[in-house]
C-alpha positions as CSV (number, residue, x, y, z in Angstrom):
1,M,0.0,0.0,0.0
2,F,1.3,3.5,-0.9
3,V,1.5,5.6,2.3
4,D,2.6,9.2,1.9
5,I,1.6,10.7,5.3
6,A,2.3,9.4,8.8
7,K,2.5,10.7,12.4
8,I,5.2,9.6,14.8
9,N,6.5,10.5,18.3
10,I,10.2,11.3,18.6
11,Q,12.1,11.7,21.9
12,A,15.8,12.7,21.9
13,G,17.9,11.2,24.6
14,D,18.3,12.9,28.0
15,G,21.6,14.1,29.1
16,G,23.6,12.2,31.7
17,D,23.8,13.5,35.3
18,G,26.9,15.2,36.6
19,A,28.8,13.3,39.3
20,V,29.4,14.3,42.9
21,S,32.9,13.0,43.7
22,F,35.9,14.0,45.7
23,R,39.5,13.1,45.0
24,R,40.7,10.4,47.4
25,E,44.4,9.4,47.2
26,K,46.9,8.2,49.7
27,Y,49.0,11.1,51.1
28,V,46.8,13.7,49.4
29,A,44.7,15.6,52.0
30,S,41.5,17.3,50.9
31,G,41.9,16.5,47.3
32,G,38.8,18.5,46.3
33,P,35.9,17.8,44.0
34,D,36.6,15.8,40.9
35,G,33.1,14.8,39.7
36,G,32.9,14.6,35.8
37,D,30.1,15.9,33.5
38,G,27.3,13.7,32.1
39,G,27.3,12.8,28.4
40,R,25.0,14.3,25.8
41,G,21.8,12.5,25.0
42,G,21.3,11.1,21.5
43,N,19.9,13.3,18.8
44,I,17.0,12.2,16.5
45,I,18.4,12.5,12.9
46,F,16.5,12.1,9.6
47,Q,18.2,11.2,6.4
48,A,17.0,10.6,2.8
49,D,17.1,7.0,1.5
50,D,16.5,6.5,-2.2
51,N,15.7,2.8,-1.6
52,L,12.5,3.9,0.2
53,S,9.4,5.1,-1.8
54,T,6.6,5.3,0.8
55,L,6.2,5.9,4.5
56,A,4.6,2.5,5.1
57,D,7.1,1.5,7.7
58,F,5.8,4.3,10.0
59,R,2.4,2.7,10.2
60,Y,3.7,0.0,12.5
61,K,6.3,1.8,14.6
62,R,5.2,5.2,15.8
63,K,7.6,5.9,18.7
64,Y,11.3,6.6,18.3
65,V,13.4,7.2,21.4
66,A,17.2,7.9,21.4
67,A,19.5,6.7,24.1
68,K,20.3,8.7,27.3
69,G,23.8,10.0,27.9
70,E,26.0,8.2,30.4
71,N,26.4,9.8,33.9
72,G,29.6,11.4,34.9
73,R,32.1,9.6,37.1
74,G,34.8,10.4,39.6
75,K,38.4,11.4,38.7
76,R,37.0,14.0,36.3
77,C,35.7,11.3,33.9
78,S,32.9,12.6,31.7
79,G,30.1,10.3,30.7
80,K,29.9,8.9,27.2
81,N,27.7,10.8,24.7
82,A,24.8,8.6,23.5
83,E,24.6,7.4,19.9
84,D,22.2,9.4,17.7
85,L,19.1,7.7,16.4
86,L,19.0,7.7,12.6
87,I,15.6,7.5,10.9
88,R,15.6,6.9,7.1
89,V,12.7,8.4,5.0
90,P,12.1,8.7,1.3
91,R,13.7,11.7,-0.4
92,G,11.2,14.6,-0.5
93,T,9.7,14.0,3.0
94,L,8.6,17.1,4.8
95,I,8.7,16.9,8.6
96,K,6.1,19.1,10.4
97,D,5.2,19.8,14.0
98,A,2.0,17.8,14.3
99,E,0.4,20.4,16.6
100,S,1.2,23.7,14.9
101,G,1.9,22.6,11.3
102,R,5.3,24.3,11.4
103,I,7.8,22.9,9.0
104,V,10.7,21.5,10.9
105,A,12.8,20.0,8.1
106,D,12.7,19.2,4.4
107,I,14.5,15.9,3.8
108,S,15.4,16.5,0.1
109,G,19.2,16.7,0.1
110,D,21.9,14.1,1.0
111,E,22.8,15.7,4.3
112,P,21.3,14.2,7.5
113,Q,19.3,16.7,9.5
114,V,18.9,16.9,13.3
115,V,15.2,17.3,14.1
116,A,15.3,16.7,17.9
117,H,18.4,17.5,19.9
118,G,19.6,15.4,22.8
119,G,19.8,17.0,26.2
120,R,23.1,18.4,27.4
121,G,24.9,16.5,30.1
122,G,24.8,17.9,33.6
123,W,27.9,19.5,35.2
124,G,29.8,17.6,37.8
125,N,30.7,19.2,41.1
126,I,34.1,20.1,39.9
127,H,32.5,23.1,38.2
128,F,31.0,24.5,41.4
129,A,34.2,24.8,43.4
130,T,35.0,28.4,44.5
131,P,37.4,29.9,47.1
132,T,34.5,30.1,49.5
133,R,32.8,26.8,48.4
134,Q,35.6,24.3,48.3
135,T,33.6,21.1,48.8
136,P,30.4,21.4,46.7
137,R,28.2,18.3,47.4
138,F,25.9,18.9,44.5
139,A,26.0,18.5,40.7
140,K,23.6,19.2,37.9
141,P,21.2,16.7,36.4
142,G,21.3,16.2,32.7
143,L,18.8,18.2,30.6
144,P,15.9,16.3,29.0
145,G,16.0,15.7,25.3
146,E,13.6,17.4,22.9
147,A,10.3,15.5,22.3
148,M,7.5,16.2,19.8
149,E,4.9,14.6,17.7
150,V,5.7,15.1,14.0
151,Q,3.9,14.6,10.8
152,L,5.7,13.1,7.9
153,E,4.5,14.2,4.4
154,L,6.0,12.8,1.3
155,K,6.1,15.3,-1.6
156,L,7.8,13.6,-4.6
157,L,10.8,15.4,-6.1
158,A,10.1,15.5,-9.8
159,D,10.9,18.1,-12.5
160,V,7.7,17.3,-14.5
161,G,4.3,16.3,-13.3
162,L,1.7,14.7,-15.5
163,V,-1.9,15.6,-14.6
164,G,-5.2,14.9,-16.1
165,Y,-8.3,12.7,-15.8
166,P,-8.0,8.9,-15.2
167,N,-7.3,6.8,-18.3
168,V,-6.0,9.6,-20.5
169,G,-2.6,8.0,-21.1
170,K,-0.3,9.4,-18.4
171,S,1.1,6.0,-17.4
172,T,1.5,5.1,-21.0
173,L,3.6,8.2,-21.7
174,V,5.9,7.5,-18.7
175,S,6.3,3.9,-19.8
176,V,7.5,4.8,-23.3
177,V,9.9,7.6,-22.4
178,S,11.5,6.1,-19.3
179,E,12.4,2.8,-17.7
180,A,9.4,3.0,-15.3
181,K,6.8,0.3,-15.7
182,P,3.5,1.4,-14.2
183,V,0.5,-0.8,-14.4
184,I,-1.5,0.1,-17.5
185,A,-5.1,-1.1,-18.1
186,D,-8.3,0.2,-19.7
187,Y,-10.1,1.2,-16.5
188,H,-10.1,4.2,-14.1
189,F,-7.6,4.5,-11.3
190,T,-5.4,1.7,-12.7
191,T,-2.5,3.8,-11.2
192,I,-3.1,4.2,-7.5
193,T,0.5,5.3,-6.6
194,P,2.6,8.0,-8.1
195,V,5.3,6.7,-10.5
196,L,8.6,8.3,-11.1
197,G,10.5,7.8,-14.3
198,V,13.9,9.2,-15.4
199,V,13.8,10.6,-19.0
200,R,17.2,10.5,-20.6
201,M,17.5,13.0,-23.5
202,A,21.2,12.8,-24.2
203,E,24.5,12.1,-22.4
204,N,24.5,13.9,-19.0
205,S,21.0,15.3,-19.8
206,S,17.9,13.9,-18.1
207,F,14.9,14.9,-16.0
208,V,12.4,13.2,-13.7
209,M,8.8,12.8,-14.7
210,A,6.0,11.9,-12.3
211,D,2.8,10.1,-13.2
212,I,0.3,11.6,-10.8
213,P,-2.7,9.3,-10.4
214,G,-5.8,10.5,-12.1
215,L,-7.7,13.5,-10.8
216,I,-11.4,14.0,-11.0
217,E,-13.8,16.9,-10.3
218,G,-13.8,17.6,-6.6
219,A,-10.1,16.5,-6.1
220,G,-9.3,19.8,-4.5
221,E,-11.7,18.9,-1.7
222,G,-10.4,15.3,-1.4
223,V,-12.8,13.5,-3.7
224,G,-11.4,10.4,-5.3
225,L,-7.7,10.2,-4.7
226,G,-7.8,14.0,-4.1
227,H,-5.5,15.5,-1.5
228,Q,-3.5,12.2,-1.3
229,F,-1.8,12.9,-4.6
230,L,-2.3,16.6,-5.3
231,R,0.5,17.3,-2.8
232,H,3.0,15.5,-5.1
233,V,2.3,18.1,-7.8
234,E,3.5,20.9,-5.6
235,R,7.2,20.4,-6.1
236,C,7.1,20.0,-9.8
237,R,8.8,22.7,-11.9
238,L,6.6,22.1,-14.9
239,L,3.2,20.5,-15.4
240,V,2.1,18.6,-18.5
241,H,-1.7,18.4,-18.8
242,I,-2.7,15.3,-20.7
243,V,-6.2,15.4,-22.3
244,D,-8.1,12.7,-24.2
245,V,-8.6,14.9,-27.2
246,A,-10.9,12.3,-28.8
247,G,-13.4,12.3,-25.9
248,S,-13.4,8.5,-26.2
249,E,-15.2,8.2,-22.8
250,G,-17.9,10.6,-23.8
251,R,-16.4,13.6,-22.0
252,D,-15.7,17.0,-23.6
253,P,-11.9,17.6,-23.8
254,V,-12.3,21.3,-23.1
255,E,-14.4,20.7,-20.0
256,D,-11.9,18.1,-18.8
257,F,-9.1,20.7,-19.2
258,K,-11.1,23.4,-17.3
259,T,-12.1,21.0,-14.5
260,I,-8.6,19.7,-13.7
261,N,-7.2,23.3,-13.8
262,R,-9.9,24.4,-11.4
263,E,-9.0,21.5,-9.0
264,L,-5.3,22.4,-9.1
265,E,-6.1,26.0,-8.2
266,K,-8.5,25.0,-5.4
267,F,-5.8,22.9,-3.8
268,N,-3.0,25.4,-4.1
269,P,-3.4,28.7,-6.0
270,E,0.3,28.6,-6.8
271,L,-0.2,25.6,-9.0
272,A,-2.4,27.7,-11.4
273,K,0.6,29.9,-12.0
274,R,3.0,26.9,-12.7
275,P,4.3,26.6,-16.3
276,M,2.2,24.1,-18.2
277,L,2.2,22.3,-21.5
278,V,-0.9,20.6,-22.9
279,A,-0.7,17.3,-24.7
280,G,-3.7,16.0,-26.6
281,N,-3.5,12.2,-26.5
282,K,-5.3,9.5,-28.5
283,C,-5.2,11.6,-31.7
284,D,-5.7,8.4,-33.7
285,L,-9.3,8.2,-32.3
286,A,-10.1,11.8,-33.0
287,E,-11.3,13.6,-36.0
288,E,-9.1,16.4,-37.4
289,E,-11.8,19.0,-36.5
290,Q,-11.8,17.8,-32.9
291,I,-8.0,18.3,-32.6
292,E,-8.0,21.7,-34.3
293,A,-10.9,22.9,-32.2
294,F,-9.1,21.9,-29.0
295,R,-5.8,23.3,-30.2
296,A,-7.5,26.7,-30.9
297,Y,-9.0,26.8,-27.4
298,V,-5.8,25.8,-25.6
299,E,-3.6,28.3,-27.5
300,E,-6.2,31.0,-26.9
301,E,-5.8,30.3,-23.2
302,G,-2.0,30.9,-23.7
303,Y,-0.7,27.3,-23.6
304,E,1.4,25.4,-26.1
305,F,-0.4,22.3,-27.6
306,F,1.2,19.0,-28.6
307,P,-0.9,16.3,-30.3
308,I,0.5,12.9,-29.5
309,M,-0.2,9.2,-29.6
310,A,1.7,8.0,-26.5
311,A,1.2,4.3,-27.1
312,I,3.2,4.4,-30.4
313,R,5.3,7.4,-29.3
314,Y,4.0,9.5,-32.2
315,Q,5.2,13.2,-31.8
316,V,6.3,12.4,-28.3
317,D,9.9,13.5,-28.9
318,H,8.8,17.0,-29.9
319,L,7.0,17.2,-26.5
320,L,10.1,16.0,-24.6
321,Q,12.4,18.5,-26.4
322,R,10.1,21.3,-25.4
323,I,10.0,20.1,-21.8
324,Q,13.8,20.0,-21.8
325,E,14.0,23.6,-23.2
326,M,11.6,24.9,-20.6
327,L,13.3,23.1,-17.6
328,S,16.7,24.6,-18.6
329,K,15.2,28.1,-17.9
330,L,13.1,27.3,-14.8
331,P,14.3,27.4,-11.2
332,P,15.2,24.2,-9.4
333,V,12.7,21.9,-7.6
334,V,11.1,23.7,-4.6
335,R,12.8,23.1,-1.3
336,Y,11.0,24.2,1.9
337,E,12.9,26.2,4.5
338,P,12.4,25.2,8.2
339,E,10.2,27.6,10.0
340,P,11.6,28.9,13.4
341,E,9.7,28.1,16.5
342,P,7.8,31.4,17.5
343,M,8.4,32.9,20.9
344,K,5.2,33.1,23.0
345,P,4.2,36.5,24.1
346,V,4.9,37.1,27.9
347,E,1.1,37.3,28.5
348,E,0.6,33.7,27.3
349,I,3.3,32.4,29.7
350,G,1.2,33.2,32.8
351,N,2.2,32.3,36.3
352,R,3.8,28.8,36.3
353,R,5.0,26.8,39.2
354,V,8.7,26.3,39.7
355,N,10.7,24.3,42.1
356,I,13.5,26.2,43.9
357,T,16.2,24.4,45.9
358,E,19.3,26.1,47.5
359,Q,22.7,24.4,48.0
360,D,25.8,26.3,49.2
361,G,24.4,29.7,47.9
362,V,23.3,28.4,44.5
363,Y,19.6,28.6,43.9
364,F,18.4,25.9,41.4
365,V,15.2,26.8,39.6
366,E,13.3,24.0,37.8
367,G,10.1,23.9,35.9
368,E,9.1,22.1,32.7
369,W,7.7,25.2,31.1
370,L,11.0,27.0,31.7
371,L,12.8,24.5,29.4
372,Q,10.5,25.5,26.5
373,V,11.2,29.2,27.1
374,I,15.0,28.6,27.4
375,K,15.0,26.7,24.0
376,S,13.4,29.7,22.3
377,V,15.8,32.3,23.6
378,N,19.0,33.4,21.8
379,F,21.3,34.4,24.7
380,D,23.6,36.3,22.3
381,D,20.9,38.7,21.3
382,Y,20.0,41.7,23.6
383,E,16.3,41.8,22.7
384,S,16.0,38.1,23.3
385,L,17.6,38.5,26.7
386,Q,15.2,41.3,27.6
387,Y,12.3,38.9,26.6
388,F,13.7,36.3,28.9
389,Q,14.0,38.8,31.8
390,R,10.3,39.9,31.3
391,V,9.2,36.2,31.4
392,L,11.1,35.6,34.7
393,I,9.5,38.7,36.2
394,S,5.9,38.3,34.9
395,S,5.8,34.6,35.6
396,G,6.7,35.1,39.3
397,V,10.1,33.4,39.2
398,I,11.9,36.5,40.6
399,D,9.4,36.9,43.4
400,A,9.7,33.1,44.2
401,L,13.5,33.5,44.5
402,R,13.1,36.4,46.9
403,E,10.7,34.4,49.0
404,A,13.3,31.6,49.1
405,G,15.7,34.0,50.7
406,I,18.0,34.9,47.8
407,Q,20.4,37.8,48.3
408,E,22.1,40.0,45.8
409,G,25.2,38.3,44.4
410,D,23.9,34.8,44.9
411,T,24.0,32.4,41.9
412,V,20.8,31.4,40.1
413,S,20.9,28.2,38.1
414,L,18.3,27.6,35.4
415,Y,19.2,24.2,33.9
416,D,22.3,25.1,31.8
417,I,22.0,28.9,32.4
418,E,23.7,30.6,35.4
419,F,23.6,34.3,36.4
420,D,24.2,36.4,39.5
421,F,21.0,37.7,41.2
422,V,20.6,41.5,41.2
423,N,17.9,43.3,43.1
């Protein structure tokens, strides 16, 4: 079964905990702290695999969890970083945040992409030694790894997309111009999965053609195969609209042409602006008057018309040459840029509960919601720091610290962020 959309849960590994340890050697008095740091948790990494063509594997396994980093040890030994978890998907897979629809990554290139980062390892007690705090008996726990539910959407990477009603000859055309062998039969929806074929024009010159399964009226609203396959047209640089110019199934070619164009525009208005060539197939079954009447209509609408007989490759080479000419002038296949996670307005943060503990003058502040805020802050940017300060004030964290007895100059530790408290 062809599957081109799936939802999975991913959980990057937690960081390992820092160690509380003190140097103990013969003849060495008061060796001091030597607790090592915890290791980083494993990342969740996605990579394109050209041996995969569907997302069917994700119907059976929906949860992916990376390993936790190793805890730190004594003698300043840091814990081992956990191995990353690599998830292979078909080339052209979009990864979206399932809740917001935000694009997280577009797996179209060869480079692996980190989608969920593992948590940093916690600091060992060696980091907390100061002239006035020479025996710190505490260390930091590792940070939790990022977790989210993501939606995988496969949008085929093709230069040319063949669109049109069922049974007009799209599969036949792909089969005669490439090595692809789609199922071909004389009934509707013979092709129920998109088929990619590489069309080789000359040495070092080729393009990818996609046979998009037949569309019908209402496809833009999901009728028939509808949305399931319209998404695969979105990346195509050029569309070739194939029409049964003979009206062999009792339909009017002009109405077929109008209907499919309307459905493309309903699904995505950008598709209506995509360059398009029109191929009138089954010319051997049509009268000359039918072909010329359809040609006149298509050219009046501003499209180039190519009468063909796909089954015997009649005039197909002229169509391919024109496709190659147009592709040489068109921009490359659409790649989607990841969308940054928006920072929530301070008002939406509200008053959230935090847990504050004090050890040797260091005030540790913990709260699950704080992790989300910290991830969205760029601490090298002044405005972002101001936003973080407003969050701490408006959410009651600063007041909670004062109630816990913090004094000016004491250290505040927010996971992997530290600063001195100033009244």
